[in-house]
N, C-alpha and C positions, 0 to 999 in steps of 0.2 A: 189689779190689772197684770195679767201675766206678761212677763218680758218675753218678746219675741226673740227666740234664740238666733243669734248671728252665726252664719256658716262662713267660716273663713276658707278661702281657697288657698290650697297648698301652693305654696310658691315653689315653682320648678327651678332648682339651681341651674344657673347658666352652665352650659358645658364648656370646659376649659378648652380652648383652641390648641390644636396640635401645632407644634413648631413646624414652619415651612420645611419640607423635604429638600435637602441639597440637590443641585442640578445633577442629574445622571444616576441618582440613587434609585435602587430597585424597590418597587412597591412591596410591602409585607406579603408574604406568600399566603394564599388562601388555601387551607387544607381541604381536600375533597377526597371522597372514597372512590379510589379507582380500582379496576380489575387488577388482580395481582400480576397478571402477565403484562398489562400495559404499565404498571408501576415499575416493574423489574426492567422493561425495555427502556423506559424513561431514564431510570437511574444509569443504565448501562451507556446509553447514548450520551448523557451528561458526563459520565466518567471518561469517555473516550475524548471529548472536547476538553475536559479538565486536565487530563494528564498530558494531551498534546500541548497544552498551553504552559502547564507549570511543571512538567516532569513527574516522575514517579516517587520522587522523595516527597511530594506534597501529601499532606494528610487526608484521610478520609472525613475527618471532622470539618475540613474546610470545603470539601465536596458537599457535605451534607448542608451546611450553611449556604452554599451557592444555589443549591436546587430546593431549599426550603423543606427539607426532612430531617429527622433525627439521625444520628450516626448509627443508633441501634437498628433503625429501618434497613439501613444498608447492610449491616451485618446479618439481619434477618434474612435478607434475599440471597447474600453472596457468602456469608460465613465468615470469611477472613479477606483481608486486603488482597492476599495473593491469589485467592480464588477469583476476586474481581479483575485482578491483572490478567488472569488467564482467559476470562471472558472478553476482556478488551482484545487480547490476541485473536480470539476466534472472530471478533467483529471486524477488526482492521484488517487482518491478514487472510484468514481462511475464507471469509465470506465473499471475498473478491476473486478467489481462485477459480479458474475455469479448468475443466478437464479437457475441454475442446483445444486448448493450447498444445497439449502433448499429442493429441491425435492429429492436428493440423501439422505440426513439425514432422511427423512421421509419414505424411501422405505423399508418397512418391509419384502420384500421379499429377503433381503440381511441381513445376521448377523450384529447386531449393531456394534460390534467391527470392522468389515470390512467397514461399513459405515463411521465411525468416522475416521479411518485411511484414507480412500480414500479422505474424505473431507479435512483433514489437510494436505495430500500431494498436493493437488490442491490449497488450500489457500496459503500454504506456498510458492509454485512456484510463485503465483500471486503477492505477496507482498515482495518477496525477492529481493528488489532493494534499492539502496542507497537513491533515491529522496523519495520513499514512507515513509521510517522511519523518514528521516530528516525533510520532510515537516510535518509529524505528530506531532514531537516534538516542531519544531519552531513555528507552528500555536498556539499551546496552550500557549507557553511561551510568545508569542506576544499578547495573549488575544483575538485571533480569535476563533470562535466557531466550526470551520470545523472538527476538529477531534472529539470533543465531540458530534457533531451532527451525524457524521458518527457512532460512537459508539452507540448512542441512537436509531438511526433509522435503523441500519443494523446489527451490530455486536450483540447487545443484542438480537435481534430476533433469530439470529442463535443459540445462546448459550441457549435461552430458549427451542429451538427445541432440542438441545443436551440433556439438562435436562430431558425433557419430554420423550424423547426416552430411556434415561437412566433408568428412573423410570419403563417403560415398560419392559426393558431388566432384571431388578431386580425383576420382578413379581409383581410390584405395579399397582394400577389402573391408567388409563390414566389420571384421573381428580384428582390425588394427588395434595395436596397444595405444593407450592413451599417452600422448606426449604432454608432460607437465607444463612445458612452455606454451603449447598451443592451447591447453585448458586455460592457462592465464590470459591469453589473448581473448578467449571466449568471455571470460570474466571482464576483461577491459571493455569489450562491446557492451556487455550488459551495465556495467558500472557506469558508462558514458550517460545512459538515460537516468540513472539514479542520481548522478551528480547535477544533471539538469534540473532535477527536483530540489536539490539542496540550494542551487544558485537562486531558484525561483522562490522557495518558501522559507528557507533558513536565512540566507544572505540578503534576500528580497532585492536581487538584481534583475535587470530585464534580460528576458530570454526570447528567442525566436517564436513568433506565434503560429507559424505554418508548421505544425507538428507533422503531418505527413511527408513534407519535404525534408524535415530534420531526419526522421526515421530513414527514408529512402537514402539519403546522403551517407548516413553513419553505417548503414548496412552495406551499401556499395563500397565504401572505403575499407570495411572489415574484410569483404570477400576479395577486394583488389590485393590486399596484403598477402593472401595465400596464394592467389593466382600468379603474382608478380615474382614471387621467390620460389614457386614450385618447379621442379624439372618437368620434362615432357611426360614422364610416367605418372606424375603426381597432379597434373593439370586436370581441370574439369574435362569430362568426356569429349565435348565438342573439340576441344584443342588437342586432347590426346589422340582422337581419330585423325585429325588433320595432320599431326606430326607423324602418325603411323603411315600415312598415305603419301608422304614426302618422296621425291625422287630417290631411287635406290633402296627404298624400304618397302617391303611387302605388306599390304594392309592386313591387319589382323582381324579374323572374323570373331564376332561377338555372339 
């Protein structure tokens, strides 16, 4: 009598349970094939946030671990860390820049105080973000020139326009020489808005929430500084004409 063969079922080994993930720990990244353009944009956006949080002394290896890719993949897209920093500069500074700011400041069909207020409302909105001010400061502290370059190639040009239009507003010739002290006062105006961001995002101190009112008051104080100290010949056109029409003085034809 043949013995019936006994089929033994394979025993499936019990799967070892993974230790519980600590609270707040990130899930392991799932690698997916992304379009190269999408992947590059993803790395760049992560780099902006990363450098804004940790500064430019932080290593690309740490950035790679944070976003779940290899360090080699970052270098594949950006070549070197310096090239990545350059792309951060483009993303943080230049992508926010508006050519309309220069055109608006030069538009003399609009009263200069209104032009200046409109410009700072728009500029203030564009840069009122944690990453912008943190990248600005960290870059200079780490010895990168991206903030200084932004100031020299973009901000200074705007402030020169502000000073030039201010001179016309005061009744001075278009080609008046630039007074270094007055240019410092224009920088003081601009820096007031920048330090607002330092207080808000670096020191984490409370700031006024009504930005339009903040802009209006700061601009008005700036203009009053020039009006209050200017002689009659340097006053805004309206005041200059009134002075010329005073008793004993012949009104000047324009």
